[in-house]
N, C-alpha and C positions, 0 to 999 in steps of 0.2 A: 295252931293259928293259920288261917287261910291267907295267902298272899294276894296282892293286887294282880299279879300276873295270872294266877289261877282264876280269879274272878273275870279278868279280861278274856281268857280262853273260854270260860264257861259262857259268857255273853255271846261270843262269836259262834260257839258251837250250838247254842240254843237257836240263834238266828239262822244258822245253816240248816238245822233240822226243821225249823218252822217254814223255811222256803221249799222244803222237799215236796210238800203236797202239790205245789204249783209247778215245780221244776225238778223232776227226778234226776236230771242230768248233773245236779250239784253233788250227788253222792253216787259212787260207782257201783256199790254192791250192798247186799243185806248185811254182810259181815262188817263193812265199814260203818254202816248206819248203827248197828248194834254196839260197835266199839265206841263210837262217839256218844251214843245215848248212855251207855254204862258209865263212861267217864263223867258225863254230866251228872248222873245220879250220885256218884261217889262225891263229887265236889259239892253238890247241894246238901248231901248228908253232913259233910264237914261244916258247911255254913250253918246248917240247922243246929248242929252241936255247939258251935262257937257262939251263936246268938241265943241259944236255948229257945229255938223257935218251934212252937207247937204248930203254927200255920204251915211252915215248910215241911215238917214231918208228916202232917196230914195230907198235904198235896202230893208228896212222894208216893204215898199209898194209892193214889188215884191212877198212877201209870198202869196201863194194861200190859200183860205179858205178850211179847211179840218176838218172833224168831227171825233169824237171818233168811230162812227159806220163805217166810211170809213176805218179807221186804223185797226179796228177789222177785217173787211173783207180782207184787205190787208194781215194781219197776217195769216188768214185762207187760203188764196190763196197761200201764200209763203210756208206755212207748208203742203199744200195739205190736209187740214183737211176735213174729210168726216164723218159726224155724223151717228149714227145708224138710225135715222129717214130718212136721205138722202138715205142710203143704202136700207131701206125698200121701199121707194118711187120708186127707180130704179128697185128693185126686183118686186114689185107689178105692176107697170105701164109700165115696159119695159124701156130700156135704153133711147130711144129718148124722151119719155114723162117725165120720171123721171129727166133726166139731164136738160131738158128744164125748168121744174118747179124749180129746184134748182138754175139755172142761173137767172130765173125771180125773185125768192125770194131774191137773193143776190142783184139784180139790184134795187129792191124796198127798201131794207134795207139801201142802200148807198145813197139814194136820187137820184136815176136814173142815177148813174154814174157807168161806167164800171170799171173793174179791171185795164184795161190799163190806164184809166184816173186817177185813184187813184195812180198808179205807177208813172205817170207823175207828179202828185202833190208832191209826196214824193221826187222824183228826183229834182224838182224845189226847195223844201225846203232845200235839201242837198246842191245844187249849191249855193243858196243865203247864207247859213250858211258858206260855204267855203270862200266866198269873205269877209263876215263879220268877220270871225275868223282871217283872214289874216290882216285886218285893226285893229282889237282889239289888236292883238299881236304886231303889228308894225304900229303905227299911221301915220308914214311917207308914208306908202303905199297908204293912202287915196289920197294924192296928185297925185300919179301915176295913180290911178284908175279913177280919175276924168277926166284925159286927154283922 
C-alpha cells in the first residue's frame, strides 16, 4: 500500500522535473535528475499496482530512455556553458575546427544523440509526468483519459 507521504513526495518530484525544462538550475546534475526520475517511476509503479491501473502502466512505458550524461549535456546547453578548454580549442584551431570538435565531443558523450533529441526526451518526460500527475491527484481522470 502506498502512503500519503510517498504520494506527496511524488507530486513534488514530478513538479520539480516538470520545471526542469524552463529552469535547469533546479536540479544540479544528470545523476540527481535520474535519481529523482527513477524514484518517481518506482512510486508510480506502486500506485499502478495498488489501483490496478492500466492507464498508469501504459503511460510508464512512454518514458524515453535517458542517461545522466545526456542530462548533463542538456544542462550545459541550456546554461550555454563553455569551458576554458573549449575556449582554448576555439582560439588555437579557429572557430570552425574548434566548434566542430566541441560539438563532436558532446555528440560522443551523449551516446550519439544531439541536443535537440535530448530536449525532445526531456519534453516527453514532462508531458507524461503531466498526465500521470493529473491521474494521481484525481483517480477519476483515469476513466476520462482511457476514452
